[in-house]
TINURO-164586 format. One record per atom (N, C-alpha, C): residue in one letter; y, z, x. Coordinates in pm, whole numbers, plus 50000, padded with zeros to 5 digits. Example, Ala and Ser with C-alpha at 12.3 -4.5 7.8 and 13.67 -1.06 7.14 Angstrom:
BEGIN
A	49431	50780	51319
A	49550	50780	51230
A	49670	50780	51320
S	49775	50708	51285
S	49894	50714	51367
S	50003	50787	51290
END
This chain:
BEGIN
M	98143	39489	31896
M	98171	39458	32035
M	98053	39380	32091
Y	98084	39271	32162
Y	97979	39193	32224
Y	98027	39141	32358
A	97933	39091	32436
A	97964	39037	32568
A	97877	38915	32592
V	97922	38830	32683
V	97843	38716	32728
V	97812	38741	32875
I	97682	38746	32907
I	97639	38773	33045
I	97562	38654	33099
Q	97550	38651	33230
Q	97471	38547	33296
Q	97365	38614	33381
T	97240	38570	33363
T	97130	38617	33446
T	97020	38511	33445
G	96962	38489	33558
G	96854	38391	33567
G	96899	38248	33541
G	97027	38218	33565
G	97077	38083	33544
G	97106	38051	33398
K	97097	38150	33310
K	97123	38129	33168
K	97229	38229	33121
Q	97293	38197	33009
Q	97394	38284	32952
Q	97345	38339	32819
Y	97376	38467	32793
Y	97330	38534	32673
Y	97446	38608	32608
R	97454	38602	32475
R	97550	38681	32398
R	97478	38807	32356
V	97528	38924	32399
V	97459	39050	32374
V	97553	39150	32309
A	97496	39240	32234
A	97566	39354	32174
A	97481	39478	32199
K	97539	39594	32179
K	97466	39719	32202
K	97347	39727	32107
G	97230	39759	32161
G	97108	39770	32081
G	97025	39644	32077
D	97078	39532	32128
D	97003	39406	32129
D	96885	39414	32225
I	96778	39342	32190
I	96662	39329	32278
I	96648	39182	32310
L	96642	39150	32441
L	96631	39011	32479
L	96537	38996	32597
R	96484	38875	32609
R	96395	38841	32720
R	96469	38751	32816
V	96469	38790	32943
V	96536	38713	33047
V	96434	38678	33155
E	96475	38595	33249
E	96389	38564	33363
E	96354	38694	33435
K	96240	38699	33500
K	96189	38821	33560
K	96288	38881	33660
L	96314	39012	33645
L	96402	39086	33734
L	96320	39185	33815
A	96365	39215	33934
A	96296	39310	34022
A	96342	39452	33988
A	96287	39508	33881
A	96318	39645	33839
A	96195	39702	33770
D	96176	39833	33783
D	96061	39897	33722
D	96083	39916	33572
A	95975	39915	33496
A	95983	39938	33351
A	96034	40079	33326
G	96129	40091	33235
G	96188	40220	33202
G	96314	40251	33280
S	96348	40172	33379
S	96467	40199	33460
S	96591	40136	33396
E	96706	40186	33436
E	96835	40134	33390
E	96889	40038	33495
I	96941	39924	33450
I	97001	39829	33542
I	97140	39793	33492
A	97225	39751	33585
A	97361	39707	33551
A	97369	39557	33574
L	97407	39484	33470
L	97427	39340	33480
L	97576	39318	33500
D	97615	39274	33621
D	97756	39267	33654
D	97816	39127	33642
K	97738	39027	33610
K	97791	38892	33590
K	97830	38877	33443
V	97943	38936	33407
V	97993	38935	33269
V	98100	38827	33259
L	98080	38733	33168
L	98173	38622	33149
L	98281	38653	33045
L	98246	38731	32942
L	98338	38756	32832
L	98304	38888	32767
V	98406	38962	32727
V	98389	39084	32648
V	98484	39075	32530
A	98430	39091	32408
A	98510	39084	32287
A	98494	39213	32208
D	98608	39270	32167
D	98609	39391	32086
D	98703	39367	31969
G	98648	39315	31859
G	98730	39280	31744
G	98818	39161	31774
E	98949	39180	31768
E	99044	39073	31795
E	99075	39059	31944
H	99046	39161	32024
H	99075	39160	32167
H	98961	39092	32243
I	98991	38980	32310
I	98890	38906	32386
I	98937	38896	32530
E	98848	38933	32622
E	98879	38930	32765
E	98781	38835	32833
T	98833	38734	32902
T	98747	38637	32970
T	98770	38644	33120
G	98669	38603	33195
G	98678	38603	33340
G	98692	38463	33395
K	98717	38456	33525
K	98734	38327	33593
K	98650	38324	33719
P	98521	38307	33721
P	98431	38294	33607
P	98382	38429	33555
F	98384	38534	33639
F	98332	38664	33597
F	98444	38766	33587
L	98423	38868	33504
L	98517	38978	33494
L	98494	39074	33609
E	98600	39120	33671
E	98591	39205	33790
E	98540	39346	33758
N	98594	39408	33654
N	98569	39551	33631
N	98477	39579	33513
Q	98400	39482	33468
Q	98312	39501	33352
Q	98166	39488	33395
S	98080	39561	33324
S	97937	39547	33345
S	97865	39581	33215
V	97743	39536	33204
V	97659	39565	33088
V	97539	39643	33139
T	97510	39755	33076
T	97397	39840	33116
T	97280	39812	33023
A	97161	39798	33083
A	97042	39768	33004
A	96924	39850	33057
R	96829	39877	32967
R	96705	39948	33004
R	96593	39845	33003
V	96513	39846	33111
V	96400	39755	33122
V	96286	39811	33037
Q	96248	39737	32934
Q	96139	39782	32847
Q	96003	39744	32903
M	95988	39619	32945
M	95858	39575	32994
M	95872	39443	33068
H	95768	39411	33142
H	95753	39280	33205
H	95632	39213	33141
G	95634	39083	33136
G	95521	39013	33076
G	95527	38864	33105
R	95439	38792	33037
R	95435	38647	33051
R	95445	38585	32913
A	95520	38477	32904
A	95541	38409	32777
A	95416	38331	32738
D	95419	38271	32620
D	95309	38188	32573
D	95291	38068	32666
K	95171	38015	32668
K	95141	37903	32755
K	95208	37776	32705
V	95269	37705	32798
V	95325	37573	32770
V	95227	37473	32827
K	95178	37382	32744
K	95081	37283	32789
K	95153	37155	32829
I	95119	37106	32948
I	95177	36984	33001
I	95066	36881	33012
I	95091	36760	32963
I	94992	36654	32975
I	95062	36528	33023
K	95003	36467	33125
K	95052	36338	33175
K	94943	36237	33144
F	94980	36129	33080
F	94882	36035	33027
F	94935	35893	33038
R	94852	35804	33092
R	94885	35661	33096
R	94774	35587	33023
R	94809	35522	32914
R	94706	35454	32836
R	94653	35332	32912
R	94526	35308	32895
R	94452	35195	32955
R	94450	35199	33108
K	94483	35311	33170
K	94485	35320	33316
K	94387	35426	33369
H	94309	35485	33280
H	94215	35590	33315
H	94282	35704	33390
Y	94398	35744	33338
Y	94472	35854	33402
Y	94514	35954	33295
M	94470	36079	33313
M	94514	36188	33228
M	94509	36315	33310
K	94619	36387	33312
K	94628	36512	33387
K	94680	36620	33294
R	94612	36733	33291
R	94653	36846	33207
R	94691	36963	33297
Q	94792	37036	33251
Q	94838	37150	33328
Q	94898	37251	33230
G	94893	37378	33264
G	94952	37481	33181
G	95041	37571	33266
H	95137	37637	33199
H	95230	37725	33270
H	95266	37842	33181
R	95269	37962	33237
R	95314	38082	33167
R	95425	38145	33249
Q	95545	38149	33192
Q	95662	38198	33263
Q	95671	38350	33255
W	95703	38416	33367
W	95724	38561	33369
W	95858	38593	33304
F	95866	38707	33235
F	95992	38751	33175
F	96006	38902	33188
T	96129	38948	33169
T	96161	39090	33161
T	96230	39114	33028
Q	96183	39212	32953
Q	96242	39243	32823
Q	96341	39358	32842
L	96466	39335	32800
L	96574	39432	32818
L	96625	39481	32683
E	96669	39607	32681
E	96742	39662	32567
E	96882	39697	32616
I	96983	39641	32552
I	97121	39664	32593
I	97163	39803	32545
T	97207	39887	32639
T	97244	40025	32605
T	97394	40047	32602
A	97472	39973	32682
A	97618	39993	32684
A	97688	39868	32733
I	97807	39846	32680
I	97893	39739	32726
I	98025	39802	32766
G	98069	39777	32887
G	98196	39835	32932
G	98197	39857	33080
H	98282	39947	33122
H	98308	39970	33265
H	98188	40020	33337
END
């Protein structure tokens, strides 16, 4: 059984027991959250899709931790113009463990 959920402007295919990193959510570490933007739920041959979301479905997840991803280095450079700009960015994330898929 798996589901497709939407959070943080991205879509994820999840199954029970999966661990995934999503955009930072406002929840404490160790707490349970319900992700209600479910696009699809599949159980073997039975597939249920929403338009765009399913009304009566949700995915339950446990917040494992919050953190920051690896640094992404940005460089802007114009040759022969004496211009070079460096910048770095570390994106915040929330690590989730999927505990249940269903009502």
